N, C-alpha and C positions, 0 to 999 in steps of 0.2 A: 576518500570516504569521509562523511560528515554526519554526526549525530545531532539532531535538534529535538529538544523537548518542547512539545506543543502545549501540554497541560499535564497535570499529575497523571501518571500511568499511561501517557500517550507520547510516543516518540517516533521520529522519522529518521531513517538512515538514507542518506543520499550518496549514491556511488558515482565514481568518476565517469561512468558510461552514460549518465543521465537517468538511470533507474533510481526510483525512490520507493522505499518500503515503509508502510505505516504499521507500527506495533501498538496494540492496545494491551496493557500489562506486558506480558512476555510473548504474546501471540501475534504473528504477522497476519494482518487482516485485510490489507489492500496493497496494491502495487501499481506504480506508474512507470511504464516502460518507455524509455526515451525521456525527453523533457516535455511534459504536457503544456508548459508555458510557451513553448516555441512550436510553430507549425511544422518546421522542418525536423524530421527525425522522430516525431512523436508517433508512437505505435499504439498506445492505449492505456487505459486505466481499468483495473479490475478489482473487485472486492469479493470477500468471502460470502458465500450464500449461507454459511452456518449462522445459527442464531446464538448470540452471546448476550451479555448483560445489557441493560439500558445504557450504561456508561460506554461500553464498546460501540454500541450503535451510534451514540452521539459522536464519538471519536471519528468513526467512519464517515458519517454524514457531514461533519464539519470539514473534513479533508477533501471529500469528493462527492459529487452528485451523480456519479456514473450509475448506469443501470446494468452494466456488464458484470455479471456475477459468475463465480466459479465455486464448485465445492472446495472446502478447505484443503483437501489433499491435492487437488489440481492447482490451486493457488500457490501452495508451498512448492510444488514441483516446478511451476512456472518461475517462481522467484529463484529457485536453485539454478534454473537454466540460464537466466539472464544475468545473474551476478557472478557467475564463474568465469 
């Protein structure tokens, strides 16, 4: 597991299984399941459909251009499923 600070109040946790979770402030707002930089094993990138601050929106948009959105509760459930 590796924590990377992308900017103030924006962090990414990368897990050994290739999953990465983007946090804005203390809220998980996007997840990349598998390794999105490699075509093999890449499952998808999802972001929260919840509306947060302009800063959080910038954090998400800088990390991914995906259009796959999930409600916040479903995003968190998905994260809990893939990191266990």
